C-alpha positions as CSV (number, residue, x, y, z in Angstrom):
1,M,77.9,96.5,38.9
2,A,78.3,100.3,39.3
3,I,81.4,101.9,37.8
4,F,83.6,103.3,40.6
5,D,83.9,107.1,40.4
6,I,87.6,107.7,41.2
7,K,87.4,111.5,40.7
8,T,84.6,111.8,43.3
9,Y,86.4,109.5,45.7
10,L,89.7,111.5,45.4
11,Q,87.8,114.8,45.8
12,Q,86.0,113.6,48.9
13,K,89.2,112.3,50.6
14,Q,91.1,115.4,49.5
15,E,88.5,117.6,51.2
16,L,88.7,115.5,54.3
17,V,92.5,116.0,54.5
18,N,92.3,119.7,53.7
19,S,89.6,120.2,56.3
20,Y,91.9,118.6,58.9
21,L,94.9,120.7,57.8
22,K,92.9,123.9,58.0
23,S,91.7,123.1,61.5
24,Y,95.2,122.1,62.6
25,F,96.9,125.2,61.2
26,D,94.1,127.6,62.0
27,A,95.7,129.1,65.2
28,Q,98.5,131.5,64.6
29,S,101.8,130.8,66.4
30,S,105.0,132.7,66.9
31,P,107.1,133.6,65.1
32,S,104.4,134.5,62.7
33,A,106.8,134.5,59.7
34,L,107.6,130.8,60.2
35,H,103.9,129.9,60.6
36,E,103.1,131.9,57.4
37,A,105.8,130.0,55.5
38,M,104.6,126.7,56.7
39,R,101.0,127.5,55.7
40,Y,102.1,128.9,52.3
41,S,103.5,125.6,51.2
42,I,100.9,123.3,52.9
43,F,98.0,125.2,51.2
44,A,99.7,125.8,47.8
45,G,97.7,123.0,46.3
46,G,98.5,119.3,45.9
47,K,96.5,116.2,45.3
48,R,97.1,114.8,48.8
49,I,97.9,111.4,47.2
50,R,99.9,110.1,50.2
51,P,97.3,110.7,52.9
52,I,94.6,109.4,50.5
53,L,96.5,106.2,50.0
54,T,96.6,105.7,53.8
55,L,92.9,106.3,54.1
56,A,92.1,104.0,51.2
57,S,94.4,101.2,52.6
58,Y,92.7,101.6,56.0
59,E,89.3,101.3,54.3
60,A,90.4,98.2,52.4
61,C,91.2,96.6,55.7
62,G,87.8,97.4,57.1
63,G,88.5,100.7,58.9
64,N,86.7,104.1,59.0
65,P,89.1,106.6,57.4
66,E,88.1,109.4,59.7
67,D,89.6,107.5,62.6
68,I,93.2,107.9,61.3
69,L,93.1,111.4,59.8
70,P,96.0,112.8,61.9
71,Q,98.3,109.9,61.0
72,A,97.4,110.0,57.3
73,T,97.6,113.8,57.1
74,A,101.0,113.9,58.8
75,L,102.4,112.3,55.6
76,E,101.4,115.5,53.7
77,L,103.6,117.5,56.0
78,I,106.6,115.3,55.3
79,H,105.9,115.4,51.6
80,T,105.6,119.2,51.7
81,Y,108.8,119.6,53.7
82,S,110.6,117.6,51.1
83,L,109.4,119.8,48.3
84,I,110.4,123.0,50.0
85,H,114.0,121.6,50.5
86,D,114.1,120.1,47.0
87,D,113.4,123.5,45.5
88,L,116.2,125.3,47.3
89,P,119.0,126.9,45.3
90,S,121.5,124.4,46.8
91,M,119.3,121.5,45.5
92,D,117.2,121.7,42.4
93,N,117.0,125.6,42.4
94,D,113.4,125.7,41.2
95,E,111.3,128.9,41.2
96,L,107.9,127.4,40.6
97,R,105.9,124.8,42.5
98,R,102.3,124.0,41.9
99,G,102.1,127.1,39.7
100,K,103.3,129.4,42.5
101,P,106.7,130.9,43.5
102,T,108.6,128.4,45.6
103,S,109.0,129.0,49.3
104,H,112.5,130.4,49.2
105,K,111.5,132.9,46.5
106,V,108.8,134.2,48.8
107,F,110.3,133.9,52.3
108,G,114.0,133.7,51.6
109,E,116.2,130.6,51.9
110,A,116.6,130.6,55.7
111,M,112.9,130.7,56.4
112,A,112.2,128.1,53.7
113,I,114.6,125.8,55.4
114,L,113.1,126.4,58.8
115,A,109.6,125.9,57.4
116,G,110.6,122.5,56.0
117,D,112.3,121.6,59.3
118,A,109.2,122.6,61.2
119,L,106.8,120.6,59.0
120,L,108.9,117.5,59.3
121,T,109.0,117.7,63.1
122,E,105.4,118.7,63.3
123,A,104.4,115.6,61.3
124,F,105.5,113.3,64.1
125,F,103.6,115.3,66.7
126,M,100.5,115.2,64.5
127,M,100.8,111.4,64.3
128,T,100.4,111.2,68.1
129,N,97.0,112.8,67.8
130,T,94.2,110.2,68.1
131,I,90.6,110.7,67.0
132,S,87.5,109.0,68.2
133,K,84.7,111.2,69.5
134,E,86.7,114.4,69.1
135,T,87.5,115.4,65.5
136,S,89.4,118.6,65.9
137,P,93.2,118.6,66.5
138,P,94.9,120.6,69.2
139,S,95.8,124.2,68.4
140,N,99.5,124.8,68.3
141,P,100.2,125.2,72.0
142,P,103.5,126.3,73.6
143,P,105.8,123.3,74.1
144,S,105.1,123.2,77.8
145,R,101.4,122.5,77.1
146,G,101.8,120.5,73.9
147,R,102.6,117.2,75.6
148,D,99.4,117.3,77.5
149,R,97.2,118.0,74.4
150,V,97.6,115.2,72.0
151,G,93.9,115.1,71.2
152,G,91.3,112.3,71.1
153,S,89.3,110.8,73.8
154,S,89.7,107.8,76.1
155,D,88.2,105.2,73.7
156,M,91.2,105.4,71.4
157,K,90.8,103.3,68.3
158,I,94.5,103.0,67.5
159,K,96.7,100.7,69.5
160,P,99.7,102.4,71.0
161,S,101.9,99.6,69.6
162,S,100.6,100.3,66.1
163,L,101.3,104.0,66.5
164,V,104.9,103.4,67.5
165,K,105.3,101.0,64.6
166,I,104.0,103.5,62.0
167,M,106.2,106.3,63.4
168,R,109.2,104.0,63.2
169,E,108.3,103.0,59.6
170,V,107.7,106.6,58.5
171,A,111.1,107.7,60.0
172,L,112.8,104.9,58.1
173,S,111.0,105.6,54.8
174,A,111.6,109.4,55.0
175,G,115.2,109.4,56.2
176,V,118.6,108.2,55.0
177,N,117.3,104.7,54.2
178,G,114.4,106.2,52.2
179,M,113.5,109.5,50.7
180,V,116.5,111.5,51.9
181,G,118.9,108.8,50.7
182,G,117.2,108.7,47.3
183,Q,117.4,112.5,47.0
184,A,121.1,112.4,47.9
185,Q,121.8,109.7,45.2
186,D,119.8,111.8,42.7
187,I,122.1,114.7,43.3
188,L,125.2,112.6,43.2
189,S,124.1,111.0,39.9
190,E,123.6,114.3,38.0
191,N,125.9,114.5,34.9
192,T,126.7,110.8,35.1
193,K,126.0,108.0,32.6
194,P,122.5,106.5,33.2
195,D,122.7,103.2,35.0
196,R,119.7,100.9,35.6
197,D,120.6,99.8,39.2
198,T,121.4,103.4,40.3
199,L,118.2,104.7,38.6
200,E,116.0,102.1,40.3
201,F,117.7,102.9,43.7
202,I,116.9,106.6,43.3
203,H,113.3,106.1,42.3
204,L,112.6,103.4,44.9
205,H,114.0,105.6,47.7
206,K,113.3,109.2,46.6
207,T,109.6,108.6,45.8
208,A,108.4,105.0,46.2
209,A,109.5,104.7,49.9
210,L,107.1,107.3,51.2
211,I,104.3,106.1,48.9
212,T,104.8,102.5,50.1
213,V,104.8,103.5,53.7
214,S,101.6,105.5,53.1
215,V,99.9,102.3,52.0
216,R,101.5,100.2,54.8
217,M,100.3,102.7,57.4
218,G,96.7,102.1,56.8
219,A,97.1,98.4,57.0
220,I,99.2,98.6,60.2
221,L,96.8,100.9,61.9
222,A,94.0,98.4,61.0
223,N,96.0,95.6,62.5
224,V,95.6,93.6,59.3
225,I,96.9,90.0,58.8
226,K,100.4,89.6,57.4
227,T,99.3,88.3,54.0
228,K,97.3,91.4,53.4
229,L,100.1,93.7,54.6
230,K,102.5,92.0,52.2
231,A,100.0,92.4,49.3
232,L,99.5,96.1,50.1
233,S,103.3,96.6,50.5
234,K,103.8,95.2,47.0
235,Y,101.1,97.4,45.7
236,G,102.6,100.5,47.3
237,E,106.1,99.9,46.0
238,N,104.9,99.3,42.4
239,I,102.7,102.4,42.3
240,G,105.4,104.4,43.9
241,L,107.9,103.5,41.3
242,A,105.4,104.0,38.5
243,F,104.5,107.4,40.0
244,Q,108.0,108.6,39.6
245,I,108.4,107.2,36.1
246,V,105.3,109.1,35.1
247,D,106.8,112.2,36.7
248,D,109.9,111.7,34.5
249,I,107.8,111.4,31.4
250,L,105.6,114.4,32.2
251,D,108.8,116.5,32.7
252,V,109.6,115.8,29.1
253,E,106.1,116.0,27.5
254,E,104.2,118.6,29.4
255,T,104.5,122.4,29.6
256,T,105.5,124.5,32.6
257,E,101.9,125.8,32.7
258,D,100.4,122.3,32.9
259,L,102.9,121.0,35.4
260,G,102.9,124.0,37.7
261,K,106.7,123.7,37.8
262,T,109.5,124.2,35.3
263,A,109.2,121.6,32.5
264,G,112.3,120.0,31.2
265,S,114.3,120.6,34.4
266,D,115.4,117.0,34.5
267,I,117.1,117.3,31.1
268,N,118.6,120.7,32.0
269,K,120.1,119.3,35.2
270,K,121.1,116.1,33.4
271,K,119.3,114.0,36.0
272,M,119.1,110.2,35.7
273,T,115.6,109.3,34.7
274,Y,113.7,106.4,33.0
275,P,113.3,108.4,29.7
276,S,117.0,109.1,29.7
277,L,117.8,105.4,30.0
278,F,114.9,103.7,28.2
279,G,113.3,106.4,26.1
280,I,109.8,107.7,26.5
281,E,108.0,104.6,25.2
282,G,110.2,102.3,27.2
283,A,109.6,104.3,30.3
284,R,105.8,104.4,29.6
285,Q,105.7,100.6,29.2
286,K,107.6,100.1,32.4
287,A,105.1,102.3,34.3
288,K,102.2,100.3,32.8
289,D,103.8,97.0,33.8
290,L,104.2,98.3,37.3
291,I,100.6,99.4,37.6
292,T,99.5,96.0,36.3
293,M,101.6,94.3,39.0
294,A,100.2,96.6,41.6
295,I,96.6,95.8,40.8
296,N,97.4,92.1,40.6
297,S,98.8,92.2,44.1
298,L,95.4,93.2,45.4
299,K,93.7,89.9,44.3
300,I,93.5,88.9,48.0
301,F,91.0,91.8,48.5
302,S,87.5,92.1,47.0
303,S,85.5,95.3,46.4
304,E,86.9,97.0,49.5
305,A,90.1,97.6,47.6
306,E,88.4,99.1,44.6
307,P,89.6,102.7,45.5
308,L,93.2,101.4,45.6
309,R,92.8,99.7,42.2
310,N,91.4,102.9,40.7
311,I,94.0,105.1,42.3
312,A,96.7,103.0,40.5
313,I,95.0,103.6,37.2
314,Y,94.6,107.3,37.9
315,L,98.3,107.6,38.7
316,I,99.3,106.2,35.3
317,E,96.9,108.4,33.4
318,R,97.5,111.7,35.1
319,K,98.8,114.7,33.2
320,A,100.4,116.6,36.1
């Protein structure tokens, strides 16, 4: 049996997502300063893990990933908006992101906030784009024309009911009951005594919620049976929590140069993290246990879920 090449797989899917993003943001729009700020953060780098998870999940359920590129890629817009806002002086006050000056350092706080707002809103418009024969998204038309240009052709592969369902789930996972709620609790918990329940709440909402919905999206768009959706949901939640724990560990162990952002910032801000509560080795073991549970949850799948299994291992072994 051939060994699965996860690096090649990730590179291919990353190129697929990047190609769509470049096509989507190719046309300049007004005001140009806002468009430039949006592009700056979108194309500042990034592994595109969330869109790739959606594509891999869709593949595991028998779909062709190119059919759901807009929906998968929209998650990168939401993730990027969250990073822009997290870096603001009123939040984490970071000056580096992916080895480059953060958005507010380049464009000012007001434009950074607006770029984040625009990316979040644009994500839901992007999700309405459907692809079958046509592969290029609409240019950024004026609002009066935008509603008539959602892309795709008449032989749409995605059921409208599935589209509504994923948009509802993404909104839930990205908002007060998900990522935003987790970020709020993260800020509220600074300079407080580490508490296991609070820590798990922060990680499950701040990071795992969007990763879980990334995996669920692929399954929902493929109209998968409930047992498989449940298995993929467990997988997503476990890797999402493990992903954040690894981030906590890397913040302690790696350098600013390796991370592309300021190392040791969690300690400096006295944030509640797994290393602060369980120590480095305890946190590392927790992440390993979660990855094992994630892979075990995919037993209902055969070789079609091999990318997902290997992504889980990749996430635990990453260095940045």
